[in-house]
C-alpha positions as CSV (number, residue, x, y, z in Angstrom):
1,M,255.8,193.3,224.4
2,S,253.0,195.0,226.2
3,E,254.2,196.9,229.2
4,T,251.7,195.0,231.5
5,I,253.7,191.8,231.2
6,D,256.3,193.4,233.5
7,T,255.2,192.8,237.1
8,Q,257.3,195.8,238.3
9,P,255.3,199.0,238.8
10,V,255.9,201.5,236.0
11,D,255.1,205.2,236.2
12,E,251.8,205.8,234.3
13,N,252.9,209.1,232.9
14,K,255.9,207.4,231.3
15,L,253.7,204.7,229.8
16,I,251.3,207.3,228.4
17,A,254.2,209.2,226.9
18,E,255.5,206.1,225.2
19,R,252.0,205.4,223.8
20,R,251.7,208.9,222.5
21,E,255.0,208.5,220.7
22,K,253.6,205.3,219.0
23,L,250.5,207.3,218.0
24,T,252.7,210.0,216.5
25,A,254.4,207.4,214.4
26,L,251.1,206.1,213.2
27,R,250.0,209.5,212.2
28,G,253.2,210.0,210.3
29,Q,252.4,206.8,208.4
30,G,248.8,208.0,207.7
31,I,247.3,204.9,209.4
32,A,246.0,206.3,212.7
33,F,242.4,205.6,213.6
34,P,241.1,203.9,210.4
35,N,237.3,203.4,210.1
36,D,236.9,200.9,207.3
37,F,237.1,197.5,209.1
38,K,233.8,195.6,208.9
39,V,232.9,193.0,211.5
40,D,230.9,189.9,210.6
41,S,231.2,187.8,213.8
42,F,231.2,188.2,217.6
43,A,233.4,186.4,220.1
44,G,230.7,185.2,222.4
45,D,228.5,184.0,219.6
46,L,231.4,181.9,218.2
47,Q,232.3,180.5,221.6
48,D,228.6,179.4,222.0
49,E,228.3,177.9,218.6
50,Y,231.5,175.8,218.9
51,A,231.2,175.0,222.7
52,D,230.7,171.3,222.1
53,K,234.3,170.1,221.7
54,D,233.2,166.5,220.9
55,T,231.2,167.7,217.9
56,Y,233.5,170.5,216.9
57,T,236.9,168.9,217.1
58,A,240.0,170.5,215.8
59,E,239.8,168.4,212.6
60,V,236.1,169.3,212.0
61,I,236.8,173.0,212.4
62,E,239.9,172.9,210.2
63,A,238.0,171.1,207.5
64,A,235.2,173.7,207.5
65,Q,237.7,176.6,206.8
66,R,235.2,179.1,208.2
67,R,236.4,182.7,207.7
68,V,235.5,185.3,210.3
69,K,236.2,189.0,210.8
70,V,236.3,190.1,214.5
71,A,237.3,193.2,216.3
72,G,237.8,194.2,219.9
73,R,240.3,195.2,222.6
74,I,243.6,193.4,223.4
75,V,243.2,192.2,227.1
76,L,246.0,189.6,227.1
77,K,249.1,189.3,224.8
78,R,251.8,186.7,224.7
79,V,254.6,187.0,222.2
80,Q,256.7,183.9,221.7
81,G,259.1,184.5,218.9
82,K,257.3,184.2,215.6
83,V,254.1,183.0,217.2
84,S,251.8,185.2,219.4
85,F,248.6,184.6,221.2
86,V,246.1,187.5,221.9
87,Q,242.9,187.4,224.0
88,M,240.6,189.9,222.2
89,Q,237.4,191.1,224.0
90,D,234.3,192.5,222.3
91,M,230.8,193.2,223.8
92,T,229.9,189.5,223.8
93,G,233.1,187.9,225.3
94,R,236.6,186.9,224.4
95,I,238.3,184.9,221.7
96,Q,241.9,184.0,221.1
97,L,243.8,185.2,218.1
98,F,246.6,182.9,216.9
99,I,249.1,185.1,215.1
100,H,252.1,183.7,213.1
101,A,254.7,185.9,211.6
102,G,254.7,183.9,208.4
103,T,251.0,184.4,207.9
104,V,250.5,188.1,208.7
105,G,253.7,189.3,207.0
106,D,255.2,192.7,207.8
107,V,252.5,193.7,210.2
108,Y,253.9,191.2,212.7
109,E,256.8,193.5,213.7
110,A,254.4,196.4,214.3
111,F,252.1,194.1,216.2
112,K,254.8,193.3,218.7
113,G,254.8,196.9,219.7
114,W,251.0,197.1,220.2
115,D,249.8,197.5,223.8
116,M,247.2,196.1,226.1
117,G,244.0,198.0,225.5
118,D,244.6,198.7,221.9
119,I,241.6,197.9,219.6
120,V,242.3,195.6,216.7
121,G,240.6,194.1,213.8
122,A,241.5,190.5,212.8
123,E,240.3,188.1,210.0
124,G,241.2,184.5,209.3
125,V,239.8,181.0,209.7
126,L,238.6,179.4,212.9
127,M,240.8,176.7,214.5
128,R,241.1,174.8,217.8
129,T,244.5,174.8,219.4
130,K,246.2,171.7,221.0
131,T,244.8,172.9,224.4
132,G,241.3,172.9,222.9
133,E,240.8,176.7,222.8
134,L,238.7,178.1,219.9
135,S,240.9,180.6,218.1
136,V,241.1,182.7,214.9
137,K,244.1,181.8,212.8
138,V,244.8,185.3,211.7
139,D,245.9,186.2,208.2
140,G,244.9,189.8,208.3
141,L,245.5,192.1,211.3
142,R,245.0,195.9,211.8
143,L,245.4,198.4,214.6
144,L,242.1,200.3,214.7
145,T,242.4,202.4,217.8
146,K,245.6,203.2,219.7
147,S,244.9,203.2,223.5
148,L,246.9,206.0,225.2
149,R,246.1,205.0,228.8
150,P,247.2,201.6,230.2
151,L,244.6,199.3,231.7
152,P,244.7,198.5,235.4
153,D,247.0,195.6,236.4
154,K,245.3,192.4,235.3
155,H,246.0,190.7,238.7
156,H,244.4,193.5,240.8
157,G,241.8,195.1,238.5
158,M,240.1,198.2,239.8
159,A,240.4,197.9,243.6
160,D,239.2,201.4,244.2
161,V,235.4,201.2,244.2
162,E,234.9,204.9,243.6
163,Q,237.3,204.7,240.7
164,R,235.1,201.9,239.2
165,Y,232.1,204.2,239.4
166,R,233.9,207.2,238.0
167,Q,235.6,205.4,235.2
168,R,232.9,202.9,234.3
169,Y,234.4,202.7,230.8
170,V,237.5,201.0,232.3
171,D,235.5,199.0,234.8
172,L,233.5,197.4,232.0
173,I,236.8,196.4,230.3
174,V,238.5,194.8,233.2
175,T,235.7,193.6,235.5
176,E,233.7,190.6,234.3
177,E,231.1,190.9,237.0
178,A,230.3,194.5,236.0
179,R,229.8,193.5,232.4
180,R,227.6,190.6,233.4
181,T,225.5,192.9,235.7
182,F,224.8,195.5,233.0
183,M,224.1,192.8,230.3
184,L,221.6,191.3,232.7
185,R,220.1,194.7,233.4
186,S,219.4,195.1,229.7
187,R,217.9,191.6,229.4
188,I,215.7,192.3,232.5
189,I,214.2,195.5,231.1
190,G,213.8,193.9,227.6
191,F,211.9,190.9,229.1
192,I,209.7,193.1,231.2
193,R,208.7,195.1,228.1
194,H,207.9,191.9,226.2
195,W,206.0,190.5,229.2
196,L,203.8,193.5,229.5
197,E,203.0,193.9,225.9
198,A,202.2,190.2,225.2
199,A,198.6,188.9,225.4
200,P,196.6,188.7,227.5
201,R,198.1,191.8,229.3
202,R,198.4,194.0,226.2
203,F,200.0,197.1,227.8
204,M,201.1,199.9,225.5
205,E,204.4,201.7,226.1
206,V,204.1,205.5,226.1
207,E,206.3,208.5,226.8
208,T,205.4,211.4,229.1
209,P,207.2,214.7,229.8
210,M,210.3,214.8,231.9
211,M,209.9,218.6,232.6
212,H,206.8,219.5,234.5
213,V,205.2,222.8,235.3
214,I,203.9,221.3,238.5
215,P,205.8,218.4,240.1
216,G,203.4,215.6,241.0
217,G,202.9,211.9,241.3
218,A,205.0,211.3,244.4
219,T,205.8,213.0,247.7
220,A,209.4,214.0,246.9
221,K,211.5,217.1,246.7
222,P,212.0,218.0,243.0
223,F,214.9,219.5,241.1
224,I,214.2,222.9,239.6
225,T,215.4,224.1,236.2
226,H,214.5,227.2,234.1
227,H,213.2,227.5,230.6
228,N,214.8,230.7,229.1
229,A,212.4,231.2,226.2
230,L,209.3,231.0,228.3
231,D,211.0,232.5,231.4
232,I,209.4,230.0,233.7
233,D,210.7,227.5,236.2
234,L,210.2,223.9,235.5
235,Y,210.6,220.7,237.6
236,L,212.3,217.5,236.6
237,R,209.7,214.8,237.1
238,V,209.6,213.0,240.4
239,A,207.1,210.5,238.8
240,P,205.1,210.2,235.6
241,E,201.9,209.1,237.4
242,L,199.6,212.0,236.8
243,Y,200.4,212.1,233.1
244,L,199.9,208.3,232.7
245,K,196.5,208.5,234.4
246,R,195.6,211.3,232.0
247,L,196.2,208.8,229.2
248,V,193.8,206.3,230.9
249,V,191.2,209.1,231.0
250,G,191.9,209.4,227.3
251,G,191.0,205.8,226.6
252,F,194.4,204.1,226.7
253,D,193.3,201.5,229.3
254,R,196.6,199.8,229.8
255,V,199.7,202.0,229.6
256,Y,203.3,201.7,231.0
257,E,206.5,203.7,230.9
258,I,210.0,202.7,231.9
259,N,211.1,206.1,232.9
260,R,213.9,208.2,234.5
261,N,212.8,210.0,237.6
262,F,214.6,212.8,239.5
263,R,214.4,213.4,243.2
264,N,216.4,216.0,245.1
265,E,217.1,213.8,248.1
266,G,219.9,211.9,249.8
267,V,222.4,209.6,248.2
268,S,223.0,206.1,249.7
269,T,223.4,202.5,248.7
270,R,219.6,202.5,247.9
271,H,219.2,206.0,246.5
272,N,220.5,207.9,243.5
273,P,219.2,211.4,242.5
274,E,218.1,210.0,239.2
275,F,216.7,206.5,238.9
276,T,214.6,204.2,236.7
277,M,211.0,203.2,237.4
278,L,208.5,201.0,235.7
279,E,205.0,202.7,236.1
280,L,201.9,201.1,234.7
281,Y,198.1,201.7,234.9
282,Q,195.4,199.2,234.2
283,A,191.8,200.3,233.9
284,Y,189.1,198.1,235.7
285,A,191.7,196.6,238.0
286,T,192.0,196.8,241.8
287,Y,195.1,196.8,243.9
288,N,194.6,193.1,244.4
289,E,195.0,192.4,240.6
290,I,198.0,194.7,240.6
291,M,199.6,192.7,243.4
292,D,199.1,189.6,241.3
293,L,200.7,191.2,238.3
294,T,203.6,192.5,240.4
295,E,204.3,189.0,241.8
296,S,204.1,187.4,238.4
297,V,206.3,189.8,236.5
298,I,209.1,189.5,239.1
299,R,208.8,185.7,239.3
300,D,208.7,185.3,235.5
301,T,211.6,187.7,235.0
302,A,213.8,185.8,237.4
303,Q,212.9,182.5,235.8
304,H,213.5,183.7,232.3
305,V,216.6,185.8,232.8
306,L,218.4,183.7,235.5
307,G,216.7,180.3,235.1
308,T,215.7,180.2,238.8
309,T,213.5,181.9,241.3
310,K,216.0,181.2,244.2
311,L,218.2,184.2,244.6
312,E,220.8,185.6,247.0
313,W,220.8,189.3,247.8
314,D,223.4,190.8,250.1
315,G,223.8,187.7,252.1
316,A,220.1,186.8,252.3
317,Q,218.5,183.8,250.6
318,I,215.4,184.9,248.7
319,D,212.9,182.8,246.8
320,V,210.4,184.7,244.5
321,G,208.8,181.4,243.5
322,P,206.2,180.9,246.3
323,A,203.3,183.2,246.8
324,F,204.3,186.5,248.3
325,R,203.1,187.2,251.8
326,R,200.3,189.9,252.1
327,W,200.3,191.7,255.5
328,T,198.5,194.8,256.6
329,M,200.6,197.6,257.9
330,E,198.7,197.7,261.2
331,D,199.1,194.0,261.8
332,A,202.8,194.2,261.0
333,V,203.3,197.0,263.5
334,L,201.3,195.2,266.2
335,E,203.3,192.0,265.8
336,H,206.6,193.8,266.1
337,N,205.5,196.2,268.8
338,P,203.5,194.2,271.4
339,E,203.5,197.4,273.6
340,I,201.0,199.0,271.2
341,R,197.4,198.0,271.5
342,R,195.2,197.8,268.5
343,E,192.8,200.5,269.8
344,E,195.8,202.9,270.0
345,L,196.7,202.6,266.3
346,R,194.4,205.4,265.2
347,D,194.8,207.5,268.3
348,R,197.1,210.3,267.5
349,A,198.2,211.0,271.1
350,A,198.9,207.4,271.8
351,M,200.9,206.8,268.6
352,A,202.9,210.0,269.3
353,A,203.8,208.6,272.7
354,H,204.9,205.3,271.3
355,A,206.9,207.0,268.5
356,K,208.8,209.1,271.1
357,R,209.5,206.0,273.1
358,L,210.9,204.3,270.0
359,G,213.1,207.3,269.1
360,V,210.9,208.2,266.1
361,Q,210.7,211.9,265.2
362,V,207.3,213.4,265.9
363,K,206.3,216.7,264.2
364,D,203.2,218.7,265.0
365,G,201.7,218.1,261.6
366,Y,201.9,214.3,261.9
367,G,198.6,212.5,262.3
368,W,198.1,208.9,263.4
369,G,198.6,207.7,259.8
370,K,202.0,209.3,259.4
371,L,203.1,208.1,262.9
372,L,202.0,204.6,262.0
373,L,204.2,204.7,258.9
374,E,207.2,206.1,260.8
375,I,206.9,203.3,263.4
376,F,206.6,200.7,260.7
377,E,209.7,202.0,259.0
378,K,211.6,202.0,262.3
379,T,210.6,198.6,263.6
380,V,209.3,196.4,260.8
381,E,210.7,197.3,257.4
382,H,214.2,195.9,257.9
383,T,212.8,192.5,259.0
384,L,210.9,191.8,255.7
385,I,213.4,189.4,254.1
386,Q,211.2,187.2,251.9
387,P,208.9,189.0,249.4
388,T,206.1,190.7,251.4
389,F,203.3,193.0,250.4
390,I,202.5,195.5,253.1
391,T,198.9,196.6,252.5
392,Q,196.3,199.1,253.7
393,H,198.4,202.3,254.1
394,P,196.8,205.3,255.8
395,V,195.2,207.9,253.7
396,E,197.4,210.6,255.3
397,V,200.5,209.1,253.5
398,S,198.8,208.0,250.3
399,P,197.5,211.2,248.6
400,L,196.7,209.5,245.3
401,A,195.3,206.1,246.5
402,R,191.7,205.2,246.8
403,E,190.3,205.0,250.3
404,N,188.9,201.7,251.4
405,D,185.2,201.4,251.0
406,T,184.6,200.0,254.5
407,D,187.6,201.1,256.6
408,K,187.9,204.9,256.5
409,G,191.3,206.4,256.9
410,I,192.9,203.4,255.1
411,T,193.7,203.1,251.4
412,D,193.7,200.1,249.0
413,R,197.5,200.4,248.7
414,F,200.5,198.1,248.9
415,E,204.3,198.3,249.0
416,L,206.5,195.3,248.2
417,F,209.5,194.7,250.4
418,V,212.4,192.2,249.8
419,N,215.3,191.9,252.1
420,G,214.2,195.0,254.0
421,K,214.1,197.2,250.8
422,E,211.0,198.6,249.1
423,I,210.8,197.2,245.5
424,A,207.3,198.3,244.4
425,N,204.4,200.5,245.3
426,G,200.9,200.2,243.9
427,F,197.2,200.9,244.7
428,S,193.7,201.3,243.5
429,E,193.8,204.8,242.1
430,L,191.7,207.6,243.5
431,N,189.3,208.6,240.7
432,D,186.9,210.8,242.7
433,P,187.8,214.4,241.7
434,E,186.3,216.0,244.8
435,D,188.2,213.7,247.1
436,Q,191.4,214.3,245.1
437,T,190.9,218.0,245.4
438,A,190.6,217.8,249.2
439,R,193.8,215.6,249.3
440,F,195.7,218.0,247.1
441,Q,194.7,220.8,249.4
442,A,195.9,218.9,252.4
443,Q,199.2,218.4,250.7
444,V,199.4,222.2,250.0
445,D,198.7,222.9,253.6
446,A,201.5,220.5,254.6
447,K,203.9,222.2,252.2
448,D,202.9,225.6,253.7
449,A,203.7,224.1,257.1
450,G,207.3,223.2,256.0
451,D,207.0,219.8,254.3
452,D,209.2,220.3,251.2
453,E,208.2,216.8,249.9
454,A,204.5,217.4,249.9
455,M,202.7,217.7,246.6
456,H,201.5,220.8,244.7
457,F,197.9,221.3,243.6
458,D,197.5,220.2,240.0
459,A,194.3,221.8,238.7
460,D,194.6,220.3,235.2
461,Y,194.8,216.8,236.7
462,I,191.6,217.5,238.7
463,R,190.0,218.6,235.4
464,A,191.1,215.3,233.8
465,L,189.5,213.4,236.7
466,E,186.3,215.4,236.1
467,V,186.2,214.1,232.6
468,G,186.3,210.7,234.2
469,L,189.0,208.2,235.1
470,P,187.7,204.6,235.1
471,P,188.4,202.4,238.1
472,T,192.1,201.8,237.8
473,G,195.0,200.0,239.4
474,G,198.5,201.4,239.3
475,L,202.0,200.2,240.0
476,G,205.5,201.5,240.3
477,I,208.5,199.1,240.4
478,G,212.0,200.4,241.1
479,I,214.0,198.9,238.2
480,D,217.3,199.7,239.8
481,R,216.3,197.8,243.0
482,L,214.9,194.9,241.0
483,V,218.2,194.6,239.2
484,M,220.0,194.8,242.5
485,L,217.9,191.8,243.7
486,L,218.4,189.8,240.5
487,T,222.1,190.4,240.3
488,N,223.0,190.2,244.0
489,S,224.2,193.8,244.1
490,A,224.6,195.5,247.5
491,S,224.6,199.1,246.2
492,I,222.5,200.9,243.7
493,R,225.7,202.3,242.2
494,D,226.6,198.7,241.1
495,V,223.6,198.6,238.8
496,L,223.8,202.2,237.4
497,L,226.3,202.6,234.6
498,F,227.0,206.2,235.7
499,P,225.9,206.7,239.3
500,Y,225.9,210.2,240.8
501,M,229.4,211.2,242.1
502,R,230.7,214.4,243.5
503,P,232.9,216.2,240.9
504,E,236.5,215.4,241.1
505,A,238.7,218.1,242.6
C-alpha cells in the first residue's frame, strides 16, 4: 500500500530511502523510466464525453467496449485484496482505474508496491462502476516514472504558501484551485489573441527586442546586463512601446505584443520584477477609441472564459458588464479632497501645501502635475472599486502621451482601475518629434536630478517620429492583474507559475 494511507506522520527521509530502494530494484530489472507508452485519451475529455449518466449508462458503456490508453500520476490508491482502485490525474483531470489481479496478471503484485505520485500508463475498456463512476477496466498497466519524493498529505495539501510558490510543480499536483487558475490564464491569453486578430480589429502579433541599448517606454528603473562580445551594457526592457510604435511608423497600422517586461522595483502582492503585458497600437485612433477597445476586450474575455461579467475579487463584487465610468483625474481629486479648490489644482505652491498636509512626499523637482498624481494615488485610487477610467493625466507624468489640443498641461491619457488596482494604461500617442524631444530632455533633466525611474533620451526613436508616426492610440493591459481579477486571486504570486522568491538558504 502507498505510505500516505497511514495517518501517522512518517519521516520523509525514510520514505525517500524506501522509494530509492524500489527504483534500484527497477533498474536491476531493466524497466526503470520507460519511454514507449503512447497515450490516446485524456481523463478530462473522457469525463466530459460521458458526463450524461442517463445516456451513458453502465450497460451502454459496456456494450461499446471502447478501449483507451491513458497516463498520469497516482493521486489516490485503494488496495482491497485482488481488486484495487486508483485515481489517476493528467493535465485535464482525473479518472479512476479499476484494477483486478486476474486481469493484469503478474504486474498486480508489483503494483501494490507502487506509491502515491508514481506516474503510470494504463490501457483497457471504459466502464461505469456500481457507484456510477466512469473508470478504465485495466488490462495493461505499467510504471512509467518512479516518484522519489512523497506528495503532501492529502488532507492538508500545501499549507505553507511560500512552499507552494517555490515548489509549484507540487502545488499543481495537489491544489485543484492552482491548476484551475493557470488553465484559466492560458485560456484568457488565448482568447485575447483571437479577439484582437479577428475582424474587424485585425491586429497583428509581433515580437520586439527584450534587451535594449536604451531603456524606454515607461518611467521605471531597469535591470542592467552586459553583452560580452560587444562589451556594452544592455537593459532588460521595461516596456516594448517605442519599438511597437516604430512598427506603426513602418506601416503596420495595428500591432500588438503579449510580452514579458522587467522592472527593478519592489515586490508586493501587486508587483513582480518580471511581468506580462499586452501592448497594442492602432493608427488613426484616439484614446477614446482605445478606452472603448479596453472595455470591450475585458468584458468579452470575462463572458467567454467565465460565462459571466459578474466577478468577485478579493472580497469586492465587480461587474465588468455595464459601461465603465470615465472620470478626469482633477475631478476625482476634487471630489475626494473638498479642501482643495479647483483654481489650486495647477498652482504648484498650493498643491505642495496640500500634499504635505496629506502626508504625501514633496520633492523639489515635483511640479503641480506630479503633485496632483501623488495626491490622487494617496486619496482616490484605493476607492475605485468598480471599473473606472481615470482620464486627462498631467503632461509632467505622461512623457509619451499627446497633449490635449485645448487644455494645455493635460494629456489625452487614461488609466483603468478595478478594486483600487491599476489594470490598464493608454493614451493618444505623442507623434510630434519636436515635442517628444523636449519631453525626453525633461526626463533626462529629472534623471540628472536623481530620479532613477526617469526615461533616457532615445535619438533613434526621435528619428522614427521624424519619418512620421500617424495619429495613433496605444494601450497596455497588465495581464497578470487581469488574470487576478478573472480568477479572484489576491496576490500576483497566485497567477504567476514561478513568482520571484529569495533564494533558499
